[in-house]
C-alpha positions as CSV (number, residue, x, y, z in Angstrom):
1,M,0.0,0.0,0.0
2,K,1.3,3.5,-0.8
3,I,1.9,5.8,2.1
4,R,1.7,9.5,2.9
5,N,2.7,11.0,6.2
6,V,1.2,14.4,7.1
7,A,0.8,16.6,10.2
8,I,-2.1,18.9,10.9
9,I,-0.8,22.2,12.3
10,A,-2.6,25.4,13.3
11,H,-3.3,28.0,16.0
12,V,-5.4,26.8,18.9
13,D,-9.1,26.5,18.1
14,H,-8.7,27.0,14.3
15,G,-10.3,23.5,13.7
16,K,-7.4,20.9,13.3
17,T,-9.1,18.3,15.5
18,T,-12.5,18.8,14.0
19,L,-11.0,18.4,10.5
20,V,-9.5,15.1,11.6
21,D,-12.8,14.0,12.9
22,A,-14.4,14.6,9.5
23,M,-11.7,12.6,7.8
24,L,-12.2,9.7,10.2
25,K,-15.9,9.6,9.7
26,Q,-16.0,10.1,6.0
27,T,-13.4,7.4,5.4
28,G,-15.4,4.9,7.5
29,M,-12.8,4.6,10.3
30,V,-15.3,5.9,12.8
31,K,-19.1,5.4,12.4
32,H,-21.1,8.6,12.5
33,N,-23.0,7.4,15.6
34,Q,-20.0,5.8,17.3
35,H,-18.9,9.0,19.1
36,S,-21.6,11.4,20.3
37,N,-19.0,14.0,21.1
38,D,-17.1,16.2,18.6
39,R,-13.2,16.2,18.8
40,I,-12.9,12.5,18.9
41,L,-9.1,12.7,19.2
42,D,-9.2,14.9,22.3
43,S,-9.9,11.9,24.5
44,N,-7.9,13.2,27.5
45,A,-10.2,14.6,30.2
46,L,-8.2,17.9,30.5
47,E,-8.3,18.3,26.7
48,R,-12.1,18.1,26.7
49,E,-12.5,20.4,29.6
50,R,-10.2,23.1,28.2
51,G,-11.2,22.6,24.6
52,I,-7.6,22.3,23.4
53,T,-5.3,19.6,22.2
54,I,-2.4,18.9,24.6
55,L,-0.9,15.7,23.3
56,A,0.1,14.9,19.8
57,K,-1.8,11.8,18.4
58,N,-1.2,9.4,15.5
59,I,-4.0,8.0,13.4
60,S,-4.3,6.8,9.8
61,V,-7.1,6.8,7.2
62,P,-7.4,4.7,4.0
63,Y,-8.2,6.6,0.8
64,K,-8.3,4.8,-2.5
65,D,-5.1,2.6,-2.5
66,Y,-3.2,4.9,-0.1
67,K,-2.6,4.8,3.7
68,I,-2.5,8.4,5.0
69,N,-0.8,8.7,8.4
70,I,-2.0,11.8,10.1
71,V,-0.6,13.5,13.3
72,D,-2.9,15.9,15.1
73,T,-0.7,18.4,17.0
74,P,-1.4,20.9,19.7
75,G,-1.9,24.5,18.6
76,H,-0.9,26.2,21.9
77,A,2.7,27.3,22.1
78,D,3.1,25.9,25.7
79,F,2.9,22.5,24.1
80,G,5.3,23.2,21.4
81,G,7.5,20.3,22.5
82,E,4.7,18.0,21.2
83,V,4.7,19.8,17.8
84,E,8.5,19.7,17.6
85,R,9.0,16.0,18.1
86,V,6.3,14.8,15.6
87,L,7.2,16.9,12.6
88,G,10.2,14.7,12.0
89,M,7.8,11.8,11.3
90,V,6.0,13.5,8.4
91,D,6.7,14.8,4.9
92,G,4.0,17.4,4.7
93,A,1.8,19.6,6.8
94,I,-1.8,20.7,6.5
95,L,-1.9,24.3,7.8
96,V,-5.4,25.2,9.1
97,V,-6.3,28.9,9.3
98,D,-9.5,30.4,10.6
99,A,-11.1,32.4,7.8
100,A,-12.2,35.2,10.2
101,E,-9.1,35.4,12.4
102,G,-6.4,34.8,9.9
103,P,-2.9,33.7,11.0
104,M,-2.4,34.1,14.8
105,P,0.7,33.8,17.1
106,Q,0.7,30.0,17.2
107,T,0.2,29.9,13.4
108,R,3.5,31.7,13.2
109,F,5.1,29.2,15.7
110,V,3.9,26.0,14.1
111,L,4.5,27.3,10.5
112,Q,8.1,28.3,11.4
113,K,8.7,24.7,12.7
114,A,7.2,23.2,9.6
115,L,9.5,25.4,7.4
116,E,12.6,24.4,9.4
117,H,11.7,20.7,8.7
118,K,11.2,21.6,5.0
119,L,7.7,20.2,4.9
120,T,5.4,20.5,1.9
121,L,2.5,22.8,2.8
122,I,-1.2,22.5,2.1
123,V,-3.2,25.5,3.3
124,V,-6.8,24.9,4.5
125,I,-8.8,28.1,5.1
126,N,-11.4,26.8,7.6
127,K,-14.7,28.2,8.8
128,V,-15.4,30.0,5.5
129,D,-19.1,29.8,6.3
130,R,-18.9,31.8,9.6
131,P,-19.9,35.5,9.9
132,L,-17.0,38.0,9.2
133,A,-15.1,35.3,7.3
134,Q,-12.5,36.8,4.9
135,P,-11.0,33.8,3.2
136,H,-9.1,35.7,0.5
137,K,-7.6,38.0,3.1
138,A,-6.6,35.0,5.2
139,V,-4.7,33.5,2.2
140,E,-2.9,36.8,1.6
141,E,-1.9,36.9,5.3
142,V,-0.6,33.3,5.1
143,F,1.5,34.3,2.1
144,D,2.9,37.4,3.8
145,L,3.7,35.3,6.9
146,L,5.6,32.7,4.8
147,I,7.7,35.5,3.2
148,A,8.4,37.0,6.7
149,L,9.5,33.5,7.9
150,G,11.9,33.1,4.9
151,A,10.0,30.5,2.9
152,D,11.5,29.6,-0.5
153,D,9.7,29.8,-3.8
154,E,8.6,26.1,-3.7
155,Q,7.1,26.6,-0.2
156,L,5.3,29.7,-1.4
157,D,3.6,27.8,-4.2
158,F,1.1,26.1,-1.9
159,P,-2.3,24.8,-2.8
160,V,-5.3,26.3,-1.0
161,Y,-8.5,24.6,0.1
162,Y,-11.6,26.3,1.5
163,A,-13.4,24.3,4.1
164,S,-15.9,24.0,6.9
165,A,-14.5,21.2,9.1
166,L,-17.7,21.1,11.2
167,S,-19.8,20.5,8.1
168,G,-17.2,18.1,6.6
169,V,-16.9,20.0,3.3
170,A,-13.9,21.2,1.4
171,T,-13.2,22.6,-2.1
172,M,-10.4,24.3,-4.0
173,N,-12.9,26.7,-5.7
174,L,-14.5,29.1,-3.2
175,D,-17.2,30.1,-5.7
176,S,-18.6,26.6,-5.7
177,F,-18.5,26.2,-1.8
178,G,-21.8,24.9,-0.4
179,S,-23.2,22.7,2.3
180,E,-23.0,19.7,0.0
181,G,-19.8,17.9,-0.5
182,T,-17.0,16.0,1.3
183,I,-13.7,16.5,2.9
184,F,-12.1,14.2,0.3
185,P,-10.6,17.1,-1.8
186,I,-8.1,17.6,1.0
187,L,-7.1,13.9,1.0
188,E,-6.7,14.2,-2.8
189,G,-4.4,17.1,-2.2
190,V,-2.3,15.1,0.3
191,I,-1.8,12.4,-2.3
192,S,-1.0,14.9,-5.1
193,Y,1.2,17.4,-3.2
194,V,2.8,15.6,-0.3
195,P,5.8,13.6,-1.4
196,A,6.0,9.9,-0.8
197,P,8.4,8.9,1.9
198,E,11.9,8.0,0.6
199,V,12.4,4.3,0.7
200,G,15.9,2.9,0.5
201,V,16.0,-0.7,-0.8
202,G,18.3,-2.9,1.2
203,R,19.4,-0.2,3.7
204,S,20.0,-0.8,7.4
205,L,17.2,-0.1,9.9
206,Q,16.7,3.4,11.3
207,V,13.6,4.3,13.4
208,L,13.7,7.7,15.3
209,V,11.6,7.5,18.4
210,S,9.3,10.6,18.5
211,N,6.7,9.7,21.1
212,L,6.2,7.4,24.1
213,D,3.0,5.7,25.4
214,Y,2.4,3.3,28.2
215,D,0.2,0.2,28.4
216,D,-0.5,-1.7,31.7
217,Y,-0.1,-5.0,29.9
218,V,3.0,-4.5,27.6
219,G,4.7,-1.6,29.4
220,R,6.4,1.3,27.5
221,I,5.4,1.7,23.9
222,A,7.7,3.7,21.5
223,V,6.3,5.5,18.5
224,G,8.4,6.5,15.5
225,R,8.8,6.6,11.7
226,V,10.8,3.9,9.9
227,H,13.3,6.1,8.0
228,Q,14.9,3.2,6.2
229,G,15.1,-0.6,6.3
230,E,12.5,-3.0,7.8
231,I,11.4,-3.6,11.4
232,R,10.1,-6.9,12.5
233,Q,8.3,-8.4,15.6
234,G,10.9,-10.3,17.7
235,Q,13.8,-8.6,16.1
236,E,16.9,-7.9,18.2
237,I,17.9,-4.2,17.9
238,L,20.5,-1.6,18.9
239,I,19.4,1.6,20.6
240,T,21.6,4.6,19.8
241,H,21.5,8.3,20.6
242,D,23.0,11.1,18.5
243,G,26.3,12.4,20.0
244,E,26.5,9.5,22.5
245,T,28.8,6.5,22.3
246,E,26.7,4.3,24.7
247,V,24.8,1.6,22.8
248,K,22.0,-0.5,24.4
249,K,20.5,-3.7,23.1
250,G,16.8,-4.7,23.1
251,K,14.2,-6.8,21.4
252,I,11.0,-5.8,19.7
253,A,8.2,-7.7,21.6
254,L,5.1,-6.4,19.9
255,L,4.9,-4.3,16.7
256,Y,2.0,-2.1,15.7
257,T,0.8,0.1,12.9
258,F,-2.0,2.7,13.1
259,E,-5.4,2.0,11.6
260,G,-8.0,4.7,12.3
261,L,-7.9,5.5,16.0
262,N,-6.4,2.1,17.0
263,R,-3.1,0.3,17.0
264,K,-3.1,-2.8,14.9
265,P,-0.6,-5.7,15.6
266,I,1.7,-6.5,12.6
267,E,4.7,-8.7,12.0
268,M,6.7,-6.4,9.8
269,A,6.8,-2.7,8.6
270,G,8.9,-1.1,5.9
271,A,10.5,2.3,5.4
272,G,8.1,5.3,5.3
273,D,5.5,3.9,7.7
274,I,4.8,5.1,11.3
275,V,5.0,2.3,13.8
276,A,4.7,1.6,17.6
277,F,6.5,-1.2,19.4
278,S,7.0,-2.5,22.9
279,G,9.7,-4.6,24.7
280,V,12.3,-1.9,25.4
281,D,11.6,-0.2,28.7
282,E,14.7,2.0,28.7
283,I,14.0,3.6,25.3
284,Q,13.6,7.4,25.3
285,I,12.4,10.1,22.9
286,G,15.1,11.0,20.5
287,D,16.7,7.5,20.5
288,T,17.3,5.7,17.2
289,V,16.5,2.0,16.7
290,N,19.1,0.2,14.5
291,Q,20.1,-3.3,13.4
292,L,22.5,-5.1,15.7
293,D,25.4,-5.0,13.3
294,N,25.1,-1.4,12.1
295,P,24.5,1.5,14.6
296,L,23.4,4.6,12.6
297,P,22.1,7.2,15.1
298,L,19.8,9.9,13.6
299,P,20.1,13.6,14.8
300,S,18.2,13.8,18.0
301,L,15.2,16.2,18.4
302,K,15.9,19.8,19.1
303,I,13.3,21.4,21.4
304,D,12.8,25.1,22.3
305,E,14.1,25.7,25.8
306,P,11.7,26.3,28.8
307,T,11.0,29.9,29.8
308,M,9.3,29.5,33.2
309,T,10.1,27.7,36.4
310,M,8.2,26.6,39.5
311,I,9.2,24.8,42.7
312,F,7.4,21.5,43.3
313,R,7.9,20.4,46.9
314,V,6.5,17.9,49.4
315,N,3.3,18.9,51.1
316,D,4.1,19.6,54.8
317,S,0.9,21.2,55.8
318,P,-1.1,20.0,58.9
319,F,-3.7,18.5,56.4
320,A,-1.1,16.6,54.4
321,G,-2.2,13.0,53.6
322,Q,-5.9,13.5,54.0
323,D,-6.8,13.4,50.3
324,G,-3.8,12.0,48.3
325,T,-2.2,8.6,47.8
326,Y,1.3,9.7,46.8
327,L,2.9,12.0,49.4
328,T,6.6,11.5,49.8
329,S,9.6,13.1,48.1
330,R,10.3,9.8,46.3
331,H,6.8,9.7,44.9
332,L,7.1,13.3,43.7
333,R,10.6,12.8,42.3
334,D,9.7,9.6,40.4
335,R,6.6,11.2,38.9
336,L,8.4,14.3,37.7
337,L,11.3,12.4,36.2
338,R,8.8,10.1,34.4
339,E,7.0,13.2,33.0
340,E,10.4,14.6,31.9
341,K,11.0,11.5,29.7
342,T,7.8,11.9,27.7
343,N,7.2,15.7,28.0
344,V,10.3,16.8,26.1
345,A,9.8,20.6,26.8
346,L,9.9,20.0,30.5
347,K,13.1,20.0,32.6
348,V,13.4,18.8,36.2
349,S,16.3,19.7,38.5
350,A,17.3,19.0,42.1
351,T,17.5,21.9,44.6
352,D,19.3,22.3,47.9
353,S,16.4,20.5,49.6
354,P,15.8,16.8,49.0
355,E,12.1,17.6,49.3
356,A,11.9,20.2,46.6
357,F,12.4,20.1,42.8
358,L,12.8,22.9,40.2
359,V,10.5,22.3,37.3
360,A,11.0,24.3,34.1
361,G,8.3,24.5,31.4
362,R,7.2,26.4,28.3
363,G,4.8,28.6,30.2
364,E,2.1,29.0,32.8
365,L,-0.4,26.7,30.9
366,H,2.2,24.0,30.3
367,L,3.0,23.8,34.0
368,S,-0.6,24.1,35.2
369,V,-1.7,21.2,33.0
370,L,1.1,19.0,34.6
371,I,-0.2,20.1,38.1
372,E,-3.8,19.3,37.3
373,T,-2.8,15.9,35.8
374,M,-0.8,14.9,38.9
375,R,-3.5,15.9,41.3
376,R,-6.0,13.8,39.4
377,E,-3.6,10.9,39.7
378,G,-3.6,11.1,43.5
379,Y,-0.5,13.2,44.2
380,E,-0.3,15.8,47.0
381,F,2.4,18.5,46.8
382,C,3.0,22.3,47.0
383,V,4.1,24.7,44.2
384,S,5.6,28.1,44.2
385,K,4.8,31.2,42.1
386,P,6.2,30.9,38.6
387,E,9.4,32.8,37.8
388,P,10.9,33.5,34.4
389,I,14.2,31.9,33.4
390,L,16.8,34.6,33.2
391,R,20.1,34.5,31.3
392,Q,23.2,36.6,30.9
393,G,23.3,38.4,27.5
394,D,25.7,40.9,25.9
395,S,23.9,43.9,27.6
396,G,23.3,42.3,31.0
397,V,20.4,40.2,32.4
398,E,17.9,39.1,29.8
399,E,14.4,37.7,30.2
400,P,11.9,35.9,27.9
401,Y,9.4,38.0,26.0
402,E,6.1,36.9,24.4
403,L,4.3,38.1,21.3
404,L,0.7,38.8,22.6
405,V,-2.3,39.3,20.3
406,V,-5.5,40.6,21.7
407,D,-8.8,40.9,19.8
408,V,-11.4,43.1,21.7
409,P,-14.4,45.3,21.1
410,K,-13.3,48.9,20.6
411,D,-15.0,50.1,23.9
412,Y,-12.7,47.9,26.0
413,F,-9.4,48.6,24.2
414,G,-8.4,51.5,26.4
415,A,-8.7,49.4,29.6
416,V,-6.7,46.6,28.0
417,M,-4.0,49.0,26.9
418,E,-3.7,50.2,30.5
419,L,-3.5,46.6,31.8
420,I,-0.7,45.7,29.3
421,G,1.1,49.0,29.8
422,V,1.7,48.5,33.5
423,R,3.1,45.0,32.6
424,K,5.7,46.6,30.3
425,G,4.0,45.6,27.1
426,E,4.7,47.6,23.9
427,L,2.2,47.9,21.1
428,Q,3.5,46.7,17.7
429,T,0.6,46.7,15.3
430,M,-3.2,47.4,15.4
431,D,-6.0,46.7,12.9
432,Q,-9.7,47.3,13.0
433,V,-12.1,44.6,11.9
434,G,-15.7,45.7,12.1
435,D,-16.3,47.0,15.7
436,R,-13.3,45.1,17.1
437,L,-9.6,45.9,17.3
438,K,-6.8,43.4,16.9
439,A,-3.5,44.4,18.3
440,Q,0.0,42.8,18.7
441,F,2.2,43.5,21.7
442,V,5.6,42.4,22.9
443,I,5.5,41.8,26.6
444,P,7.8,40.2,29.2
445,A,6.7,36.6,30.0
446,R,6.3,37.4,33.7
447,G,3.9,40.2,32.8
448,L,1.4,37.5,31.5
449,I,1.3,35.6,34.8
450,G,-2.3,35.9,35.9
451,F,-3.1,38.3,33.0
452,A,-5.7,36.0,31.3
453,S,-8.3,36.2,34.1
454,L,-7.9,40.0,34.5
455,F,-8.2,40.4,30.7
456,L,-11.5,38.4,30.6
457,T,-12.9,40.4,33.5
458,E,-11.9,43.7,32.0
459,T,-13.5,42.8,28.6
460,K,-16.6,41.2,30.2
461,G,-15.6,37.9,28.5
462,Y,-15.7,39.5,24.9
463,G,-11.9,39.6,24.5
464,V,-9.8,37.0,22.9
465,M,-6.0,36.7,23.6
466,H,-3.2,34.5,22.5
467,H,0.6,34.6,23.0
468,V,3.7,32.8,21.9
469,F,7.4,33.0,22.8
470,S,9.1,35.8,20.9
471,H,12.7,36.3,22.1
472,Y,15.0,37.0,25.0
473,G,15.5,40.7,25.6
474,A,16.8,43.1,28.2
475,W,15.3,43.0,31.7
476,A,12.2,45.3,31.6
477,G,12.4,46.4,35.2
478,Q,10.0,46.0,38.0
479,I,6.4,44.9,37.1
480,P,3.8,45.7,39.7
481,T,2.3,42.6,41.4
482,R,-0.7,42.6,43.6
483,Q,-0.6,45.6,46.0
484,T,-2.6,43.8,48.7
485,G,-1.6,41.5,51.5
486,S,-3.0,38.1,52.6
487,I,-5.4,37.4,55.5
488,I,-3.8,34.4,57.2
489,A,-5.4,31.9,59.6
490,W,-4.2,32.4,63.2
491,E,-4.8,28.9,64.4
492,T,-6.0,25.5,63.2
493,G,-9.8,24.7,63.5
494,I,-13.1,25.2,61.7
495,A,-14.0,28.7,60.5
496,T,-17.0,30.3,62.1
497,S,-19.6,32.8,60.8
498,Y,-18.9,35.0,63.8
499,A,-15.2,35.2,63.1
500,L,-15.6,35.5,59.3
501,Q,-18.1,38.4,59.7
502,N,-15.3,40.4,61.4
503,A,-12.6,39.3,58.9
504,E,-14.9,40.3,56.0
505,Q,-14.5,44.0,57.0
506,R,-10.8,43.7,56.5
507,G,-10.8,42.3,52.9
508,T,-12.1,39.6,50.6
509,L,-12.6,36.1,51.9
510,F,-11.6,32.8,50.1
511,I,-13.4,30.5,52.6
512,E,-16.9,30.0,54.0
513,P,-18.1,29.0,57.5
514,G,-17.4,25.3,58.3
515,T,-14.1,25.3,56.3
516,H,-11.3,23.5,58.0
517,V,-8.2,25.8,58.2
518,Y,-4.7,25.6,59.7
519,A,-2.3,28.2,61.1
520,G,-0.5,29.8,58.2
521,M,-3.2,29.1,55.6
522,V,-4.2,32.1,53.4
523,V,-8.0,32.6,53.9
524,G,-8.4,35.9,52.2
525,E,-7.0,39.1,50.6
526,N,-6.3,42.0,52.9
527,N,-7.4,45.5,51.7
528,R,-4.1,46.9,52.8
529,S,-0.6,46.0,51.6
530,E,0.6,44.1,54.6
531,D,-0.3,40.6,55.7
532,L,-2.9,40.2,58.5
533,D,-3.1,37.2,60.9
534,F,-6.7,36.7,61.9
535,N,-8.5,34.2,64.1
536,V,-11.1,32.9,61.8
537,V,-12.0,30.0,64.1
538,K,-13.1,32.2,67.0
539,K,-16.5,31.4,68.4
540,K,-19.1,33.7,70.0
541,H,-19.3,33.3,73.7
542,V,-22.6,31.7,74.8
543,T,-24.5,33.7,77.5
544,N,-28.1,33.6,78.8
545,M,-28.9,36.3,76.3
546,R,-27.2,34.6,73.2
547,A,-27.9,31.2,72.0
548,A,-25.2,29.2,70.3
549,G,-27.2,29.0,67.1
550,S,-27.7,32.7,66.7
551,E,-24.8,33.1,64.4
552,D,-26.6,31.0,61.8
553,T,-28.4,34.3,60.8
554,V,-25.1,36.0,59.8
555,K,-25.1,37.0,56.1
556,L,-21.7,36.8,54.5
557,V,-20.6,37.8,51.0
558,P,-19.9,34.6,49.0
559,P,-16.2,33.7,49.1
560,R,-13.9,34.3,46.1
561,V,-13.2,30.9,44.4
562,F,-10.0,30.4,42.4
563,S,-9.2,28.2,39.5
564,L,-5.8,26.6,39.5
565,E,-4.2,29.2,37.2
566,Q,-5.8,32.1,39.2
567,A,-4.5,30.6,42.5
568,I,-0.9,30.3,41.0
569,A,-1.1,33.9,39.8
570,F,-2.3,35.2,43.2
571,L,0.6,33.7,45.2
572,A,3.1,36.1,46.8
573,N,6.8,35.2,46.8
574,D,6.6,33.8,50.3
575,E,3.6,31.6,49.6
576,Y,2.9,28.2,48.2
577,L,-0.2,26.6,46.7
578,E,-1.1,23.3,48.4
579,V,-2.4,20.9,45.7
580,T,-4.4,17.8,46.6
581,P,-6.8,15.6,44.6
582,K,-9.7,17.4,46.3
583,S,-8.4,20.9,47.4
584,L,-6.4,23.9,46.4
585,R,-5.2,25.8,49.4
586,M,-2.9,28.9,49.4
587,R,-0.5,29.0,52.4
588,K,2.6,30.8,53.7
589,A,5.9,29.0,53.0
590,I,6.6,29.4,56.8
591,L,3.4,28.4,58.6
592,D,4.4,29.5,62.1
593,R,3.7,33.2,62.5
594,N,6.5,33.8,65.0
595,L,9.1,32.2,62.7
596,R,7.6,34.1,59.8
597,E,8.1,37.4,61.6
598,R,11.6,36.5,62.5
599,S,12.5,35.6,58.9
600,K,11.0,38.9,57.7
601,K,13.1,40.9,60.1
602,Q,16.3,39.0,59.0
603,T,15.5,39.6,55.4
604,S,14.9,43.4,55.9
605,K,18.3,43.8,57.6
């Protein structure tokens, strides 16, 4: 069977996964009534909740006498490591662009990576049937972006398809676009324009491992493209790594190819195909599988470096162990190191303390998805406020900058400009589309910590924002953080209405009556700049005139509830977020208030 290998790349929410859904359904790999939900490939619970693709996934669809291997990649730059490692498996890329939004920050990011891998491009202008769609303008903007990224003449000569992935319709002629039709014209384009994989007859085996999976029955499963030679079930192999002299031996236990959404066991696969195999537990992403008698390591994967760090440490609060299963530093270390092996954009380092680890990632979202995944697996731990990774440049200390694009109604643009201005953001371009303004800014990465929730509040939910790593530049100076202090629980116990009624006059509360608290736990935001220790478990004294139940009539303002990202952004430098499967609690790093005061005095000397 003839093979084509292609990746689907795009900015987040431009319709990659929906397009793949249409291909699966129309080629018969998924029955129309088999999945009631859209976005079949986004099977991860976090992907469904957030509406984004986090993990790259391999599928294949049959079309005529071709097998088309398709990789669905994330659009968010925080998961760029996923994009990087799979582009080496394919020969072409389908670039999906929203007809109304045009190219966005992540479009630039994924397109640049595709050009670096010299992939053949097919452009799909999606959502051409939506209001405000400007498909011709979107094509022009893609062309301009390719020129800006240094594309050659061959890459600039790309075919264009106009589609509605949701309706499952595509065409090369916009004038004939309608609700009737299929997605097959894009598959025809893949066959016509994407080159067939090079197949060297009689060459030695080379498979570059680009992804890892795990199965409870067969253990670690490696995924990669057969660059040359043949791979067989039961074959003994050498595992090499570019630039390293150490060679490991292994044996292919089970060999699979991809068929629709599933892995299909096979006995042999040839050059050009994408395969998965088990039997080698030590294998890592970037390793090359070779024949025993001929080690030929391929260049290992090059991934953009992390820009943000957080401390992950053992949970030592008084409530530790109440919710979670995995609590110790060994549990935490093993889990983070296991994540580092498959999440190639993540770096884990030891610290001075055996109970704390420095975790570096591509951004706030990248790290928060890891935190949420771990808590759902039963882990308990604490995390610190994110910090940018600094480096020494020619002109001194440099920090990471992001390219930020905002799309807001005109009435809210002034407020958004003010928000970005105090975070040292600088306006680059601005365009008006209807009654909305679309603007590009360059802003320090640390200026975006906690910015998303403020942006949505300021624009009443009508604003859209996206950002992608831009460059390292000179330190931008001090960026204002929250000007308020924390209200801190004075002692351990159960919060009472009587005490909270008094605390409410001093600021905004994060807890309600009946909440279990401990000394050093952050229970609210003080109206003033300093921290405030407050006894939120104090009870009203019972007298002949006052019954114990009289405080049930106390009316309190509903507490402020934080999402994971909001809680991380709220943290002060001397605070941690306690993460358990059931709770998120903000707390001081030093729980004892006397020790906290002593530490503060020593720091101020």
